[in-house]
C-alpha positions in Angstrom: 148.8 177.2 225.4 150.5 176.8 222.1 153.9 178.3 221.4 154.2 180.9 218.7 157.0 179.8 216.3 158.3 182.2 213.6 160.1 180.2 210.8 162.6 182.1 208.8 164.2 179.5 206.4 163.9 180.4 202.7 161.3 177.7 202.0 157.7 177.8 200.9 155.3 178.1 203.9 153.8 174.7 203.2 157.2 173.1 203.3 158.0 174.8 206.6 154.7 173.7 208.1 155.3 170.1 206.9 158.8 170.0 208.5 157.5 171.3 211.8 154.3 169.2 211.7 155.5 166.5 214.1 155.0 169.1 216.9 151.3 169.1 216.1 149.0 171.6 217.9 151.7 172.4 220.5 152.9 175.2 218.2 151.4 177.9 216.0 153.7 178.5 213.0 154.0 181.7 211.1 156.4 183.1 208.4 157.2 186.8 207.5 154.9 188.3 205.0 157.9 189.0 202.8 161.6 188.4 203.1 162.6 191.9 204.0 163.6 193.8 207.1 160.2 195.5 207.7 158.3 192.2 207.5 160.8 190.5 209.8 160.4 193.1 212.5 156.6 192.9 212.2 156.6 189.1 212.4 158.9 189.1 215.4 156.5 190.9 217.8 154.4 187.9 218.8 157.1 185.3 218.3 158.2 183.1 221.2 160.5 180.8 219.3 162.4 181.6 216.1 163.7 179.1 213.7 166.5 180.9 211.9 167.3 181.5 208.2 170.3 179.3 207.2 170.9 181.5 204.1 171.8 184.5 206.3 169.2 186.7 204.7 167.1 187.3 207.8 169.1 187.6 211.0 168.4 188.9 214.5 170.4 192.0 215.4 169.9 194.1 218.5 166.9 196.0 216.9 165.3 192.7 216.0 165.7 191.3 219.5 164.1 194.4 220.9 161.2 193.9 218.5 160.4 190.5 220.0 159.4 191.1 223.7 158.2 187.5 224.1 161.2 185.8 222.4 162.3 182.8 224.5 164.5 180.7 222.2 166.2 180.9 218.8 167.1 177.7 217.0 169.5 178.3 214.1 169.3 175.4 211.5 173.0 175.6 210.7 176.3 175.5 212.4 177.1 179.1 211.6 175.3 181.8 213.5 176.6 184.7 211.4 174.5 187.9 211.6 172.8 187.1 214.9 173.7 189.4 217.7 174.7 186.9 220.4 175.3 189.6 223.0 171.9 191.2 222.5 170.2 187.8 222.7 172.2 186.9 225.8 171.3 190.2 227.5 167.7 189.5 226.8 168.1 186.0 228.3 167.3 184.3 225.0 169.4 181.1 224.3 170.6 180.7 220.7 171.3 177.2 219.6 172.9 175.9 216.4 173.1 172.4 214.9 176.7 171.7 215.6 178.0 168.4 214.3 175.2 167.5 211.9 177.2 168.3 208.8 180.6 167.3 210.2 181.0 164.2 208.0 179.8 165.9 204.9 182.1 168.9 205.2 185.0 166.8 206.2 184.5 164.5 203.2 184.4 167.6 200.9 187.6 168.9 202.4 189.4 165.6 201.9 188.0 165.1 198.4 188.9 168.7 197.4 192.5 168.3 198.8 192.9 165.1 196.8 191.5 166.7 193.6 193.9 169.6 193.9 196.9 167.4 194.7 196.2 165.1 191.7 195.2 168.1 189.6 191.9 166.4 188.6 190.1 169.6 187.4 193.0 170.5 185.1 193.2 167.0 183.8 189.5 166.9 183.0 189.6 170.3 181.3 192.6 169.3 179.2 191.1 166.1 177.9 187.8 167.7 177.2 189.7 170.4 175.2 191.5 167.7 173.1 194.8 167.9 174.8 196.8 165.0 176.5 199.1 166.6 179.1 200.4 163.2 180.4 204.0 164.5 181.0 203.5 168.0 182.1 200.3 168.0 184.3 202.3 167.5 187.4 200.0 165.7 189.9 201.3 164.8 193.3 200.3 162.2 195.9 198.4 163.5 198.9 199.6 160.6 201.0 202.3 161.6 203.6 201.5 165.4 203.2 201.7 167.7 206.2 198.0 168.8 206.7 197.1 171.6 208.9 193.5 172.0 210.2 192.4 175.4 211.4 189.5 174.8 213.8 188.9 171.6 215.7 185.2 171.3 216.3 183.3 168.3 215.0 184.2 169.1 211.4 187.9 169.6 212.1 188.1 166.4 214.1 186.3 164.4 211.4 188.6 165.8 208.8 191.7 165.0 210.9 190.6 161.3 211.1 190.1 161.2 207.3 193.5 162.7 206.4 195.3 160.7 209.1 193.8 157.5 207.7 195.2 158.4 204.3 198.7 158.6 205.9 198.9 162.4 206.2 200.8 164.1 209.1 198.0 166.0 210.8 198.4 169.1 212.9 195.8 171.5 214.1 195.0 174.9 215.7 192.1 175.8 217.9 191.6 178.3 220.7 191.7 175.5 223.3 194.1 172.6 222.6 192.6 169.1 222.9 193.7 165.7 224.1 193.8 164.2 220.6 196.3 162.1 218.7 197.4 165.1 216.5 199.9 167.8 217.0 198.8 171.2 218.2 200.6 174.2 216.6 200.2 177.9 217.0 198.4 179.4 214.0 201.5 181.0 212.4 203.5 177.8 212.7 200.6 175.8 211.3 200.1 178.1 208.3 203.8 178.2 207.5 204.3 174.4 207.8 201.3 172.9 206.0 201.4 171.6 202.5 197.6 171.4 202.7 195.8 173.9 205.0 192.1 173.0 205.7 190.1 175.9 207.2 187.0 174.9 209.1 187.0 177.5 212.0 183.9 179.6 212.8 183.9 183.2 211.7 184.4 185.5 214.7 186.2 188.8 215.1 189.2 186.8 216.2 189.2 184.6 213.1 188.2 187.2 210.5 191.1 187.5 208.0 193.3 185.3 210.1 194.6 183.2 207.2 197.2 184.9 205.0 197.8 182.5 202.0 201.1 184.4 201.3 202.5 182.9 204.5 201.9 179.4 203.3 204.7 177.4 201.7 205.3 177.8 198.0 203.1 175.3 196.1 200.8 174.7 199.1 197.1 174.0 198.8 194.3 175.9 200.6 190.9 174.3 201.3 188.3 176.7 202.8 185.0 175.3 204.0 184.6 177.8 206.9 183.6 181.3 205.8 185.1 183.4 203.0 186.0 186.2 205.4 188.3 183.9 207.4 190.9 184.1 204.6 192.5 187.4 203.6 190.9 187.8 200.1 193.5 190.2 198.7 196.3 187.9 199.8 194.5 184.9 198.3 194.1 186.5 194.9 197.7 187.6 194.9 199.0 184.2 195.9 197.0 182.5 193.2 197.9 185.0 190.5 201.6 184.9 191.3 201.6 181.1 191.4 202.7 181.0 195.1 199.8 178.8 195.9 199.6 175.5 194.1 195.8 175.7 194.3 192.8 176.5 196.4 189.4 174.8 196.9 186.7 177.2 198.0 183.2 176.3 199.2 182.7 179.7 200.8 183.2 183.3 199.6 183.1 186.9 200.9 179.9 187.4 198.8 177.5 184.6 198.0 176.6 183.7 195.4 180.0 184.5 193.9 179.5 187.7 191.7 179.8 187.3 187.9 182.8 189.5 187.7 184.7 188.0 190.6 188.4 187.3 189.6 188.2 183.9 191.3 186.0 182.7 188.5 188.8 183.1 186.0 191.6 181.5 188.1 192.6 178.1 186.7 194.1 177.2 190.1 190.8 177.4 192.0 188.2 174.6 192.5 184.9 176.4 193.1 181.9 175.0 195.0 178.6 176.7 195.8 178.6 176.4 199.6 177.5 172.9 199.4 180.1 170.9 201.4 177.7 170.0 204.1 174.6 169.6 201.9 173.9 165.9 201.8 170.7 163.9 202.4 172.3 162.5 205.5 173.3 165.8 207.0 170.0 167.3 206.1 168.2 164.5 207.9 170.4 165.0 211.0 169.8 168.8 210.9 166.0 168.4 210.8 166.1 165.9 213.6 168.3 168.3 215.7 166.0 171.2 215.1 162.8 169.2 216.0 164.5 167.7 219.1 165.5 171.1 220.4 162.1 172.6 219.7 160.4 169.8 221.6 162.9 170.1 224.5 162.2 173.9 224.6 158.5 173.4 224.8 158.8 170.6 227.4 161.1 172.7 229.6 164.0 170.4 229.1 167.5 171.7 228.3 168.1 172.4 224.6 171.4 171.4 223.0 174.2 173.4 221.4 173.5 176.8 223.0 176.3 179.1 221.7 175.6 182.4 223.6 176.1 181.2 227.2 172.4 181.5 228.2 170.7 178.8 230.4 169.6 176.0 228.0 166.3 175.6 229.8 163.8 177.7 227.9 161.3 179.6 230.0 158.2 181.3 228.6 158.4 185.0 228.8 155.8 187.3 230.3 153.1 188.3 227.8 152.5 191.7 229.5 154.4 193.5 226.8 151.5 192.6 224.4 148.8 194.1 226.5 
């Protein structure tokens, strides 16, 4: 019997079917009739496997979980699982897996490149020369080499970033909920924020991490690099630190609201390097993501353990009773 797979990524239906085509006639693929709440709930009723929406537009809250009586597995095609109700899925016995690690190199490279660009003031230099100025004596670039770099979050991205900064001669410290046996110094979050010339934020968004980074607590002239989620950094404190000149600069790939609204004050700040949530979007990471999703779907169908389950449910996917449909 084929498995009923509901695909939620914001792609044309033909593209979705092409991506999942390697699973052949083992699955029956559907997409919502429209990208709205009502269509999502209707499409969930027969679904056994859901491939999630990486844009965050269509997520599974408690009501959505109840609307899918045969749901056996959710594969989120991203590292973040924002918007999904992990507890509701766990209570229903439905494992939720992400694609941890597939974008680690891409995001870590972006963080390193952004820190280097901020430190050497590359955006300001480019803008000045384009405008006909030549601020050779007053631009004020600094070397990144030897800087104290703090990394908030030490999953695959944090670890990859640590290797890159350490290879450049930086003094790397980190914070995570569970300290690791790694060649870097663990510091409590307050000490890390207060002692880092460059603070790299790559921690998942949870209730614990929401608003945990206060830029006003960073050293004067420090640089903030956020590739986690906008809500991890206190937005009001960030704007204040930028406007006052307390922060030397910030590089942001993520924001409280995405896309960044036209009137957002961050758009007008000369101290900010803006990026459209693209740090992990490379051909290489996309290839790894697709492979990870397909491998997990195949494992689920075969009755083998799926990888990267984040809500504590048994990773062996079992087909649910179809009595609810009768």
